[in-house]
C-alpha positions as a Markdown table, in Angstrom:
| # | Residue | x | y | z |
|---|---|---|---|---|
| 1 | Met | 97.1 | 87.1 | 90.6 |
| 2 | Glu | 95.0 | 87.7 | 87.9 |
| 3 | Arg | 95.5 | 90.7 | 85.2 |
| 4 | Thr | 93.6 | 93.8 | 87.5 |
| 5 | His | 92.4 | 97.0 | 86.4 |
| 6 | Phe | 93.7 | 99.6 | 88.7 |
| 7 | Val | 91.5 | 103.0 | 88.8 |
| 8 | Phe | 92.9 | 105.8 | 90.4 |
| 9 | Ile | 92.0 | 109.9 | 90.2 |
| 10 | Cys | 94.2 | 112.5 | 88.5 |
| 11 | Gln | 93.1 | 115.8 | 88.4 |
| 12 | Gly | 95.0 | 119.2 | 88.6 |
| 13 | Gly | 97.3 | 120.1 | 91.8 |
| 14 | Ala | 98.4 | 118.1 | 94.9 |
| 15 | Leu | 96.7 | 115.4 | 93.1 |
| 16 | Glu | 98.7 | 115.0 | 90.3 |
| 17 | Gly | 101.8 | 114.2 | 92.1 |
| 18 | Lys | 99.9 | 111.4 | 94.2 |
| 19 | Ala | 98.6 | 109.3 | 90.8 |
| 20 | Leu | 102.1 | 109.8 | 89.2 |
| 21 | Leu | 104.4 | 108.2 | 91.9 |
| 22 | Leu | 101.3 | 106.1 | 92.8 |
| 23 | Ala | 102.2 | 104.7 | 89.1 |
| 24 | Ala | 105.5 | 104.3 | 89.2 |
| 25 | Ser | 105.6 | 102.8 | 92.2 |
| 26 | Met | 103.1 | 100.1 | 90.9 |
| 27 | Arg | 104.3 | 100.0 | 87.4 |
| 28 | Leu | 108.0 | 99.0 | 89.2 |
| 29 | His | 105.9 | 96.1 | 91.5 |
| 30 | Phe | 104.2 | 94.5 | 88.8 |
| 31 | Gly | 105.2 | 95.9 | 85.1 |
| 32 | Asp | 103.2 | 95.5 | 82.8 |
| 33 | Ala | 101.2 | 92.4 | 84.2 |
| 34 | His | 97.5 | 94.7 | 85.9 |
| 35 | Ala | 96.6 | 97.5 | 83.9 |
| 36 | Leu | 96.0 | 101.3 | 85.0 |
| 37 | Thr | 93.7 | 103.5 | 84.3 |
| 38 | Ala | 94.0 | 107.5 | 85.4 |
| 39 | Ala | 90.5 | 109.0 | 86.0 |
| 40 | Val | 90.1 | 112.7 | 85.5 |
| 41 | Pro | 87.2 | 114.7 | 86.6 |
| 42 | Glu | 85.4 | 116.3 | 84.4 |
| 43 | Pro | 83.9 | 119.4 | 83.7 |
| 44 | Pro | 87.1 | 121.1 | 84.6 |
| 45 | Glu | 85.6 | 124.6 | 85.7 |
| 46 | His | 84.6 | 122.2 | 88.9 |
| 47 | Trp | 87.7 | 119.7 | 88.9 |
| 48 | Pro | 91.0 | 121.3 | 87.5 |
| 49 | Ala | 92.7 | 119.8 | 84.7 |
| 50 | Pro | 96.4 | 117.9 | 85.1 |
| 51 | Asp | 99.0 | 119.7 | 83.3 |
| 52 | Pro | 100.0 | 118.3 | 79.9 |
| 53 | Gln | 103.2 | 117.3 | 81.3 |
| 54 | Thr | 101.4 | 115.2 | 84.1 |
| 55 | Leu | 99.7 | 113.4 | 81.3 |
| 56 | Arg | 102.3 | 112.5 | 79.3 |
| 57 | Ala | 104.6 | 111.0 | 82.1 |
| 58 | Leu | 101.2 | 109.1 | 83.1 |
| 59 | Arg | 101.1 | 108.2 | 79.5 |
| 60 | Ala | 104.8 | 106.9 | 79.3 |
| 61 | Leu | 103.7 | 104.6 | 82.4 |
| 62 | Asp | 101.1 | 103.1 | 80.1 |
| 63 | Val | 98.3 | 104.4 | 81.8 |
| 64 | Ala | 95.5 | 105.0 | 80.3 |
| 65 | Ile | 93.1 | 108.0 | 80.5 |
| 66 | Arg | 89.8 | 108.7 | 81.4 |
| 67 | Pro | 87.0 | 111.0 | 82.1 |
| 68 | Val | 85.2 | 110.6 | 84.9 |
| 69 | Arg | 81.8 | 112.3 | 86.2 |
| 70 | Asn | 81.1 | 113.3 | 89.7 |
| 71 | Ala | 78.2 | 110.8 | 90.8 |
| 72 | Ile | 77.1 | 113.3 | 93.7 |
| 73 | Ala | 77.4 | 117.0 | 93.5 |
| 74 | Asp | 80.3 | 119.1 | 92.8 |
| 75 | Asp | 80.9 | 120.4 | 95.9 |
| 76 | Phe | 81.5 | 116.6 | 97.5 |
| 77 | Pro | 85.2 | 115.2 | 95.8 |
| 78 | Tyr | 84.3 | 111.9 | 97.0 |
| 79 | Gly | 81.9 | 111.3 | 94.7 |
| 80 | Asn | 84.2 | 110.9 | 91.6 |
| 81 | Lys | 85.2 | 107.4 | 93.3 |
| 82 | Met | 82.1 | 105.7 | 92.4 |
| 83 | Gly | 82.4 | 106.5 | 88.5 |
| 84 | Cys | 85.9 | 104.9 | 88.5 |
| 85 | Leu | 84.4 | 101.3 | 88.6 |
| 86 | Asn | 82.5 | 102.1 | 85.5 |
| 87 | Leu | 85.8 | 102.0 | 83.5 |
| 88 | Ala | 86.0 | 98.6 | 82.5 |
| 89 | Gly | 88.4 | 97.3 | 81.0 |
| 90 | Asp | 89.5 | 94.0 | 79.6 |
| 91 | Cys | 90.1 | 92.5 | 83.2 |
| 92 | Ala | 87.9 | 90.1 | 85.2 |
| 93 | Arg | 88.6 | 92.5 | 88.5 |
| 94 | Asn | 88.5 | 96.4 | 88.7 |
| 95 | Val | 90.0 | 98.0 | 91.4 |
| 96 | Tyr | 89.3 | 101.8 | 92.9 |
| 97 | Ile | 92.4 | 103.1 | 94.8 |
| 98 | Asp | 93.1 | 106.2 | 96.2 |
| 99 | Ser | 95.8 | 108.6 | 94.4 |
| 100 | Asp | 97.5 | 109.2 | 98.2 |
| 101 | Ile | 98.8 | 105.1 | 98.4 |
| 102 | Leu | 102.4 | 104.4 | 97.2 |
| 103 | Met | 102.8 | 100.4 | 96.3 |
| 104 | Met | 105.7 | 99.4 | 98.6 |
| 105 | Arg | 106.4 | 95.6 | 97.4 |
| 106 | Gly | 105.2 | 93.1 | 94.9 |
| 107 | Phe | 102.3 | 91.0 | 95.0 |
| 108 | Gly | 104.1 | 87.5 | 96.7 |
| 109 | Glu | 102.2 | 85.2 | 97.2 |
| 110 | Asp | 99.3 | 87.5 | 98.3 |
| 111 | Ile | 96.2 | 87.7 | 96.1 |
| 112 | Leu | 92.6 | 89.0 | 96.0 |
| 113 | Pro | 90.3 | 86.9 | 96.7 |
| 114 | Ala | 87.9 | 85.8 | 94.2 |
| 115 | Ala | 85.1 | 87.4 | 96.2 |
| 116 | Asn | 82.7 | 89.8 | 94.1 |
| 117 | Ile | 83.7 | 93.2 | 96.6 |
| 118 | Ala | 86.8 | 93.2 | 99.1 |
| 119 | Ala | 87.9 | 96.1 | 101.2 |
| 120 | Val | 89.8 | 96.7 | 104.2 |
| 121 | Pro | 87.9 | 97.5 | 107.3 |
| 122 | Ala | 87.9 | 101.2 | 108.7 |
| 123 | Ser | 90.1 | 102.1 | 111.9 |
| 124 | Val | 86.9 | 103.0 | 113.6 |
| 125 | Ala | 83.6 | 102.5 | 113.6 |
| 126 | Ile | 81.2 | 105.5 | 112.5 |
| 127 | Ala | 77.7 | 104.6 | 113.5 |
| 128 | Asp | 76.1 | 102.8 | 116.4 |
| 129 | Asp | 73.8 | 99.7 | 115.5 |
| 130 | Ala | 70.8 | 101.8 | 115.6 |
| 131 | Ala | 72.1 | 104.1 | 113.1 |
| 132 | Trp | 72.7 | 101.3 | 110.6 |
| 133 | Ala | 69.3 | 99.7 | 111.3 |
| 134 | Gly | 67.9 | 103.1 | 110.1 |
| 135 | Phe | 70.6 | 103.6 | 107.0 |
| 136 | His | 69.1 | 100.2 | 106.0 |
| 137 | Ala | 65.9 | 100.8 | 106.7 |
| 138 | Glu | 66.0 | 103.7 | 104.3 |
| 139 | Phe | 66.5 | 100.3 | 101.6 |
| 140 | Gly | 64.5 | 98.5 | 102.8 |
| 141 | Leu | 67.2 | 96.2 | 104.1 |
| 142 | Ala | 67.0 | 94.2 | 107.5 |
| 143 | Leu | 70.4 | 95.3 | 110.0 |
| 144 | Pro | 72.6 | 92.6 | 109.3 |
| 145 | Pro | 73.5 | 89.9 | 111.5 |
| 146 | Arg | 77.7 | 90.0 | 110.1 |
| 147 | Arg | 79.6 | 92.2 | 113.0 |
| 148 | Leu | 83.3 | 93.3 | 112.5 |
| 149 | Val | 86.0 | 95.1 | 114.7 |
| 150 | Ala | 87.4 | 98.1 | 113.5 |
| 151 | Leu | 91.1 | 97.6 | 113.1 |
| 152 | Ile | 92.7 | 100.0 | 115.6 |
| 153 | Ser | 89.7 | 101.1 | 117.8 |
| 154 | Gln | 88.6 | 97.3 | 117.9 |
| 155 | Gln | 84.9 | 98.2 | 118.3 |
| 156 | Arg | 82.8 | 95.7 | 117.0 |
| 157 | Thr | 80.6 | 97.7 | 114.2 |
| 158 | Val | 78.2 | 96.3 | 111.5 |
| 159 | Pro | 80.6 | 95.9 | 108.3 |
| 160 | Tyr | 82.3 | 99.0 | 107.8 |
| 161 | Phe | 85.3 | 99.6 | 105.4 |
| 162 | Asn | 87.7 | 102.2 | 104.1 |
| 163 | Gly | 87.1 | 103.6 | 100.9 |
| 164 | Gly | 90.4 | 104.0 | 99.5 |
| 165 | Phe | 90.6 | 100.7 | 98.1 |
| 166 | Ile | 88.3 | 98.3 | 96.5 |
| 167 | Ala | 87.9 | 95.2 | 94.4 |
| 168 | Val | 85.3 | 94.5 | 92.4 |
| 169 | Arg | 84.4 | 91.1 | 90.5 |
| 170 | Asn | 81.4 | 90.2 | 88.7 |
| 171 | Glu | 79.7 | 93.5 | 89.7 |
| 172 | Pro | 79.4 | 96.0 | 86.5 |
| 173 | Gly | 76.5 | 97.9 | 88.6 |
| 174 | Phe | 78.0 | 98.2 | 91.4 |
| 175 | Gly | 79.9 | 101.7 | 90.9 |
| 176 | Asp | 76.2 | 103.2 | 89.4 |
| 177 | Cys | 74.6 | 101.0 | 93.0 |
| 178 | Trp | 77.4 | 103.1 | 94.6 |
| 179 | Gly | 76.5 | 106.6 | 93.4 |
| 180 | Asp | 72.6 | 106.1 | 93.6 |
| 181 | Thr | 73.4 | 104.9 | 97.6 |
| 182 | Cys | 75.5 | 107.9 | 98.0 |
| 183 | Arg | 73.0 | 110.4 | 96.9 |
| 184 | Arg | 69.8 | 108.9 | 98.9 |
| 185 | Leu | 71.8 | 109.0 | 101.7 |
| 186 | Arg | 73.3 | 112.4 | 101.2 |
| 187 | Ala | 69.4 | 113.9 | 101.1 |
| 188 | Leu | 67.9 | 112.5 | 104.5 |
| 189 | Pro | 68.1 | 115.4 | 106.1 |
| 190 | Asp | 69.0 | 114.3 | 109.8 |
| 191 | Leu | 72.7 | 112.7 | 108.7 |
| 192 | Ala | 75.0 | 113.4 | 110.9 |
| 193 | Ser | 77.5 | 116.1 | 109.6 |
| 194 | Asn | 80.5 | 113.9 | 109.8 |
| 195 | Ile | 79.4 | 111.3 | 107.4 |
| 196 | Arg | 77.4 | 113.6 | 105.2 |
| 197 | Asp | 80.9 | 115.7 | 104.4 |
| 198 | Arg | 83.4 | 113.0 | 105.0 |
| 199 | Phe | 82.3 | 109.5 | 105.1 |
| 200 | Leu | 79.4 | 109.5 | 102.7 |
| 201 | Asp | 81.4 | 106.8 | 100.1 |
| 202 | Gln | 82.3 | 104.5 | 103.3 |
| 203 | Val | 79.0 | 104.1 | 104.5 |
| 204 | Ala | 77.4 | 104.0 | 101.4 |
| 205 | Leu | 79.8 | 101.3 | 100.3 |
| 206 | Thr | 78.3 | 98.8 | 102.9 |
| 207 | Leu | 74.9 | 99.7 | 101.9 |
| 208 | Ala | 75.8 | 99.4 | 97.7 |
| 209 | Ala | 76.8 | 95.8 | 98.7 |
| 210 | Ala | 74.1 | 95.1 | 100.7 |
| 211 | Arg | 71.5 | 96.1 | 97.9 |
| 212 | Leu | 73.2 | 94.4 | 95.2 |
| 213 | Gly | 73.5 | 90.9 | 97.9 |
| 214 | Ala | 76.9 | 91.1 | 98.2 |
| 215 | Ala | 79.1 | 90.6 | 101.3 |
| 216 | Ile | 82.1 | 92.5 | 101.6 |
| 217 | His | 84.9 | 90.1 | 102.2 |
| 218 | Ala | 87.3 | 91.6 | 104.8 |
| 219 | Leu | 91.0 | 92.2 | 103.5 |
| 220 | Pro | 94.2 | 92.4 | 105.6 |
| 221 | Leu | 95.7 | 95.5 | 106.1 |
| 222 | Thr | 99.1 | 94.9 | 104.0 |
| 223 | Trp | 96.3 | 95.8 | 101.1 |
| 224 | Asn | 95.2 | 99.5 | 102.3 |
| 225 | Phe | 98.1 | 100.4 | 105.3 |
| 226 | Pro | 96.6 | 103.0 | 107.5 |
| 227 | Ser | 99.4 | 105.9 | 107.9 |
| 228 | Trp | 97.1 | 107.9 | 109.9 |
| 229 | Ser | 96.4 | 105.0 | 112.5 |
| 230 | Leu | 100.0 | 102.7 | 112.5 |
| 231 | Ala | 103.5 | 103.2 | 111.9 |
| 232 | Leu | 105.3 | 100.3 | 110.0 |
| 233 | Gly | 107.6 | 99.8 | 112.6 |
| 234 | Asp | 109.4 | 96.6 | 112.8 |
| 235 | Gly | 106.2 | 95.2 | 111.2 |
| 236 | Pro | 106.0 | 93.9 | 107.8 |
| 237 | Thr | 106.1 | 96.1 | 104.9 |
| 238 | Pro | 102.4 | 96.0 | 103.1 |
| 239 | Ile | 101.6 | 96.1 | 99.5 |
| 240 | Phe | 99.9 | 99.4 | 99.3 |
| 241 | Phe | 100.8 | 101.9 | 101.7 |
| 242 | His | 98.0 | 105.5 | 102.7 |
| 243 | Tyr | 100.0 | 107.7 | 103.4 |
| 244 | Gln | 97.3 | 110.3 | 103.0 |
| 245 | Ser | 100.2 | 113.5 | 102.9 |
| 246 | Pro | 103.5 | 113.3 | 101.3 |
| 247 | Glu | 105.4 | 114.5 | 104.3 |
| 248 | Arg | 104.2 | 111.2 | 106.0 |
| 249 | Leu | 106.7 | 109.9 | 103.5 |
| 250 | Leu | 109.3 | 111.0 | 105.2 |
| 251 | Arg | 108.7 | 109.4 | 108.6 |
| 252 | Glu | 110.4 | 106.1 | 108.3 |
| 253 | Met | 113.3 | 104.8 | 106.0 |
| 254 | Arg | 111.5 | 102.2 | 104.5 |
| 255 | Thr | 108.9 | 104.7 | 102.6 |
| 256 | Val | 111.9 | 107.0 | 101.7 |
| 257 | Val | 113.5 | 103.8 | 99.8 |
| 258 | Ala | 110.0 | 103.3 | 98.3 |
| 259 | Val | 109.8 | 106.4 | 97.0 |
| 260 | Asn | 113.3 | 106.6 | 95.8 |
| 261 | Ala | 113.2 | 103.3 | 94.2 |
| 262 | Ala | 109.6 | 104.1 | 91.7 |
| 263 | Cys | 111.3 | 108.0 | 91.2 |
| 264 | Ser | 114.6 | 106.9 | 89.6 |
| 265 | Ala | 112.5 | 103.8 | 87.8 |
| 266 | Phe | 110.8 | 106.6 | 86.0 |
| 267 | Pro | 112.6 | 110.0 | 84.9 |
| 268 | Glu | 109.8 | 111.3 | 83.2 |
| 269 | Ala | 107.3 | 110.6 | 86.1 |
| 270 | Arg | 110.1 | 112.6 | 88.3 |
| 271 | Ala | 110.5 | 115.6 | 87.0 |
| 272 | Ala | 106.6 | 115.8 | 86.5 |
| 273 | Ile | 106.5 | 115.1 | 90.3 |
| 274 | Arg | 108.9 | 117.9 | 91.0 |
| 275 | Arg | 106.9 | 120.2 | 89.3 |
| 276 | Ile | 104.2 | 119.8 | 92.5 |
| 277 | Ala | 105.8 | 121.9 | 95.2 |
| 278 | Asp | 104.5 | 119.6 | 98.0 |
| 279 | Phe | 106.0 | 116.5 | 96.1 |
| 280 | Ala | 109.4 | 118.7 | 95.2 |
| 281 | Ala | 110.0 | 118.9 | 98.6 |
| 282 | Leu | 109.2 | 115.5 | 99.4 |
| 283 | Leu | 111.8 | 114.0 | 96.5 |
| 284 | Asp | 114.4 | 116.9 | 98.6 |
| 285 | Gly | 113.6 | 115.0 | 101.9 |
| 286 | Val | 114.2 | 112.0 | 100.1 |
| 287 | Glu | 117.6 | 112.5 | 98.4 |
| 288 | Ala | 118.2 | 114.1 | 101.6 |
| 289 | Ala | 117.8 | 110.7 | 103.5 |
| 290 | Met | 119.4 | 108.3 | 101.0 |
| 291 | Ala | 122.5 | 110.6 | 100.9 |
| 292 | Ser | 122.8 | 110.2 | 104.9 |
């Protein structure tokens, strides 16, 4: 796979443990083949700064540390995502990846497509065609004929994607367009509260791509496995496991082994992770499971 720039958010608190675990797991599986950046939200009075120990451990993993500003509002944490895609590096492709993701295996024969924008479809549809038609009309766009099937609910929907893994290539203005789309949507007086408060970035993702004339390529779930909807069971091991809460990493032995491997490979990262209460409990659980 061509050299890719992965960007994730790191701020004080639980996201420090998530960012460290993500970075350690990626360095374990692809070494220095790809670039990593931890985006630290500013200003610190709104977004707590990471502990110096966390930043030292990230730098030891060859992770660049760069500031990012919220594109939406100081009460909307998902607005920190958009700026991450403006942190261009020396790679042809930028990937925004949620911090609460664990890399479980190398890429192998899986490669990201050459599409300008790619993401994994959402688990459940968020709106019907009438609502989507209204969203598109706000930007002078017609409702597209294309439909996808939501991964879990199996509803046919206007293309709608999870916002946890977004690969962008040859679209240098995408981050700004995504942020602008979010702001304009959020200002709509009749916008459903679940979209305004939680899924705004995902709805805006579809619309921002449409504004740029780009179709979002639908990736298989191996790139962003939805642990809130599915268990690994006896299925294939995904590349990226989206766990959300650290307790979910103790649910199956494969994720336990993956956490243990990443932390064992990078003791400085493990020490920094253990400083965070929820992740200290995770590491205790992993050690107990590995010993049994």
